[in-house]
N, C-alpha and C positions, 0 to 999 in steps of 0.2 A: 341461531348462529348468525352473527353479524358479518359485515364485509371483511373484518380482520380475522375471521375464523374463531371468534370468542363467543361462548354461549351466554351472552348477556345482551341487553338492549344497548344501542349505541350511547344513549344518555347515561347509562350505568357503567359504561366502559371507560376507565381512566387510562389515558395514554400519555407517555412522555415523548416529546419530539426533540431530538438533538438538533439544535439550531445553530449553525455556524455563522449565520449572517449572510449566506449566499442565496442565490435564487432557488436552488434545489430544495434545501431544507425548509426554506420559507414557504414554498409551494406546498410541500408535504404538510406543514402545520396548518396552512389555510384549508387544504382539502379535508384534513381530519376534523377541523372545526366546522366546515361546511356540511359534513356528513352527520354532525350532531354528537361527536364524541366529546368527552370531558378532557380537554387538552391542557397540558402544561409544557411550555417551551423551556428548554434548558440550554444555556450557552456556556461553554468552557473557556475560561481565561487561562491560556497555556503559556503565553510568552509576552514579555513586556515591550519588545521592540515593535513599533508601529510604522516603521519606514515602509514606504510604498515603492515598488519598482515601476519603471516606465512601461515595461512590457505587460504587466498584469498586477494582480493584487496577491497579498499573502492572506492566509486564513488565520483565524484566532487572534487578530490584532484588535486595537481599540475601536476602529471604525466598524469592524464586523459586529462587535458587541452592540454598538449603537444601532446598527441596521437591524439586528435581530430584535432589539427592544422596540423599535418603531413598527416593525411588522407585527409583533405581538400585540401592541396597542391598537393597531389598525383592525386586526381580526378579532380583537377582544378575548385574548387568552392570558392566563397567568404566565409570567416569565421569571426565571431565576438565573443567576450567574454563579457558577462554581469556580472557585479560585484554585486551580490545580498546578500553579507554576512550579512548586517544589517537586511534585510528582513527575511532571513533564521533564524537568531538568534531570532527575535521577534515572527515569525510565526510558527517556527518548534521546535527549541531547547527549548525555554521557555515553549511552550505548552507541549512538551514531559516531562519536569521536573515537571510542574504543575500536569500533569496527574499521574505520579508516586507518587508524594507527596500526592495525593488524594487517594492512594490505588488502582489505576487502572493500566492496562498494555497497554500502548499506542502503536500506529503504526505510527511512524514519516514519513514513506514513503508515506502513504496516505495523511498526512498533507502537505507534500512537493508537491505532485501532485495537491492537492486542492488549494494551494496558489501560491508559486513562479513559479511553472511550468505551470499549466494550466490556472491560472489567470493572472499572471504578464507577462509570456512569450507569452501567448495568446494575450494580449493587445499590446505587442511590435511587434509581427508579424502583427497584424492589422495595426499598425502605419506605418509599412514598405509597406503597401498595398499588402501584400502577399495574395494569393488566398487560401492557406491552410497551416496548421501547421502539420508537419509529424513527427511521433515518432517511436521508435523501440520497442514499447510495443507489447507483444503477446496478442492481443485481436482482435476480428473480428468486422467489422463495415458494416452494410447493410443499403443502402439508400432506403427509401420506402415512398411514399406519401409526399414528401417534407421534411421529417425528417430522421435523421440517427438513427439507432438502434444498440446497443452494444450486442455482443455475446461472449461467451467463445471462446478462440482460438482453432484452430484445434489441436494443441499440448497441451493436458490437463496438461502435466507435466510442461509446461512453462506458462500456462494461467495466465494473470495478471489482469483479470477483477475485482477481489476482491479489488485490490489496486486503481481501477479507478471508484468505485461506486459513488463518489461524483462529477463526471464530469457532468456539466450541459448540457441541450439540446442544448443551443447555442454553447457551446464549442464542443460538439460531432458533430454538423453539420459542423464545421470548421476543425476538426481533421481528420487525415488519419493514418491508421495502416497497412502498407504493409506486415508485418510479420505475421499477424493473420491467414493466410491460409497455412503456411509452418512450418516444424519442425525445432527445433534448429540446428540439424545436417546439414540441408540444408543451414541454415544461415552461419554456419562455412565453409561449402563447397564453398559458393559464395565468402566469404572473402578470401579463399585460392586461388581461381581462379583469383580473382582480385589483388592478391598479396598485400593485405592490411597489414600494419604493426601490426594490432591488431587481426589478424586471430586466433592466439593461446592464446590470452589474457584471463586469467580466469575471470569468472563472479564475480560481487560484492558479498561479503559475509557479511561484517559488515555494520552497520549503519555508515554513513560517519563521524559523529562526536562522535562515540563511538569506539575508537581504541580497537581492539582485543575482541570486544563484552563486554567489562567491563563497562556497563552503570552506575554501582555504583560509579565509579571514576568520571564520568562526573557530576552526581548529587551532589556528595560530593564537587566538585569544585565550582559549582554554588549555591548549596543549602545545606550547611553543617548541618543545623539544622534538616534536614530530618533524620539524623542518631540518633534519640532519642530512648532510650530503652523503652520497653513497655511489656505488658503482652501477653503471649500465653495462650489461654483458650481452653477448649473442647467445644463440642456443647451444653453443659448445662451451660456454662459460668464460670466454675471452672478454676482457674489459675493452669496450669501445667508446666509452664516454662516462660522464658523471652527472648525477641528478641532484636537485636541490631539496629533496625530501620526498618520500614515497607517497605522501598524501596528495601530491600534485598529479598523480597518475591513476588511471583506471584501465582495466583489461580492454583491449581493442582500440585504445587511444592511438592516434597517428600524429596529431599536431603537438608541438611542444617538446618533441624528443630531442631535436637539435643535433642530429647526427646525419652527416651526408652519406648517401648510399645510392647505388645504381637502381635498386628497387625500393619502394616505400617500406618503411619499417613501422611495426606496430608493437605496442606493449602486449606481451603474451604471458607474462608472469610477474608477480610482485611478491618478494620474499621479505617479510618484516623481520625475520630472525637474523638475517645478515644484512638488512637494509639494501637489498639489491633489486634492480629492475632488469628483467630479461626482455629483449626485443627480438623480433623475427619478421618473416614475411607473412603475408595475409593467410597463406595456406597453413601456417603454424598455429593459427587461431582456432582451427576446427576442433571441436570437442566431441568425443564419442561416449564418454561416461562421466557421471558426476556422483558425488557422495553427498547425502543430505543429513542434517542433524535436526533435532527438536521437531519431530514430526507432529502434525495434527491431522488425524484421520476422521473423516466424516462418513466413511463407508466401511462395510465389512471387508476383511482381508481377502475373501474369495473374489471380490470385484477387481483385484489387482493381478489375478492369474492370467489375464489376457493382455494383449497389446492395448494400451490406452493412449491418451494425448496428454502432453504437458506444455506448460508455458514457463519460460525461464527469464522472461523480462516483461514488464507491464505492457509494452507496446509490441511485443513479439507475436509471432504466429503460433498456432498449435502444432506441436511436433509429435510424431509417433514415437512411443517409447515402451520399454519393458521395465517394470518396477520390481525390485527384490527387497522386501521388507525384513528388517532385522532389529527387533526391539524398538528403540527410539531413533533409529537411523535407517537409511535406505540407500541402496545403490541403484542408479538409473542408467540404463543402456539406451542411448538416443539413436533411433533408427533413421532419422532424417538428418541432413547436413545442417549444422548450426555452429556459428563461430562467436568468439568473444564473450563466452559465458564467464561471469565473475563470481567468486566466493563472496558471500554476504548478501547476494540477491536471493529471491525466493524461487522455488520450483513448485508449481501448482499442478495438481492432477485433475484430469477431466475424463469423463466417459459419456459417449453419445447414447441417448435413449429416445423414446418417443416424444419426450417433452423438449429436449434440447441438450446442451452441453452441461452435464451435471458435475459439480465440484466434489471431488472425492477427498480433498484435503491437500496437504503439501508439506514442505519443509524448507529449511534454510540451506543454501548451497555451502557446503563445507570445503569440498575439494573438487577440482576438475582434472580430467585426464585426456591427453591427446597422444599422438604418435611420437612427440618430441620430448615432452616432459610433463610432469604433473605438478599441481599446486596444492 
């Protein structure tokens, strides 16, 4: 059994490394090569816009492809480029726009992992007869009783398990995540020691198809009718202002409402059906229950019979909750205080055991409920 848990010699073990052109995936490719595995690096061309923001870089742009190719040449591995622009447009960009137009706050990076990366790249790696698909995600994977289990990464500040909740059991059994047990600083140190050209490259900041974080311009380009004026109402339904389009707002937003009030006002509901924004005080943002759709479970249903932990945003803390599973949806009772939860985001389930915080699965937030109104 080799270091990837595969019953072959390293030389006989063929692995595909998903190379984004960043430091994490580049280090993973170098480590696999250094250990003696038969490595093929694959970079996905997802989007044609190569504009760079001042604050950071975008992923999947032209420069990233060149960086991945240079790293591949330096460490002497095969490198391929897959042109998935059409798939990415239909599976990720269109879904992102539809979600915003419906008054939600989508997470395109999860959609990207769920579709073109872990579904389509997974299939391509299988077609190459690779023994494993290896990525630079910060998440831990433990093999036990024939199946793999996902855990939060050792480096909680870099943990990406939230973005991978939709990974299926079949995919998880095939995937490997070598960076799950190290800190980001160690990854950079490895890149420097190996003299990789991406050692000092900044991390991705923007969504690749949203230059400089201006998602409104993207939606206006593809769906200009989304910028339709409508009412801003208070929690009693009384109109107190007018908005320039619901896509300009997200749940919990305070800036940009442009309504004078003795107390700060926040967006607490977005209703696409009547093109209305509801605003209220901060206390109106507290959510006690949410409904989820499109569940992906990585654990037996009996593991949900107890109080578990959930995450409702990528940078959020773990919250105590009770889960009530019903076919392909679930109702979640939140036991800790949490505000500003938005439909379109993910809710990921965790359970603590001797190893760490185990990912039990998750789903997409469909509705939220509080003491004032429901969305």
